[in-house]
C-alpha positions in Angstrom: -40.6 -204.6 -104.5 -43.7 -206.6 -105.1 -46.3 -205.2 -107.6 -48.9 -205.0 -104.9 -46.6 -202.7 -102.9 -46.1 -200.1 -105.7 -47.7 -196.7 -105.3 -51.1 -196.3 -107.0 -53.2 -193.4 -108.3 -56.7 -193.1 -109.8 -57.1 -191.6 -113.3 -59.5 -188.6 -113.1 -60.9 -189.3 -116.6 -61.6 -193.1 -116.6 -61.6 -193.5 -112.8 -59.3 -196.6 -113.2 -56.5 -197.3 -110.8 -53.0 -197.4 -112.2 -49.7 -198.2 -110.5 -46.2 -196.7 -110.7 -44.0 -197.5 -113.7 -40.3 -197.3 -114.0 -40.6 -194.8 -116.9 -42.4 -192.4 -114.5 -39.9 -192.7 -111.7 -38.5 -189.1 -112.1 -41.9 -187.4 -112.3 -44.4 -189.7 -110.5 -45.7 -186.7 -108.5 -46.8 -185.0 -111.8 -48.4 -188.1 -113.4 -52.2 -187.7 -113.4 -53.5 -189.9 -116.3 -53.1 -193.6 -116.9 -52.6 -193.2 -120.6 -52.1 -190.8 -123.5 -55.7 -191.4 -124.4 -56.9 -190.2 -121.1 -54.6 -187.2 -121.1 -56.1 -186.3 -124.5 -59.6 -186.6 -123.0 -58.9 -184.7 -119.8 -61.8 -182.3 -120.3 -64.4 -185.0 -120.4 -66.3 -186.4 -117.5 -66.3 -190.1 -116.8 -69.8 -190.6 -118.4 -68.7 -188.7 -121.6 -65.6 -190.8 -121.8 -67.4 -194.1 -121.4 -70.1 -193.0 -124.0 -67.4 -192.1 -126.5 -65.5 -195.3 -126.0 -68.6 -197.5 -126.3 -69.7 -195.8 -129.5 -66.4 -196.4 -131.4 -65.9 -199.7 -133.2 -62.5 -201.4 -133.5 -61.3 -201.9 -137.0 
């Protein structure tokens, strides 16, 4: 299967699109977030998430 044909979802925290991964094959229906970071920030809105991300500096 071509990558463009894989199922896709939109992360409700960062609003980015993400596609199916083999490690999610058993529970794709339950996958909601694109990353552990977004799962940890699930109670924030998109604007709060972007503001927090932009305010932090990389070390």
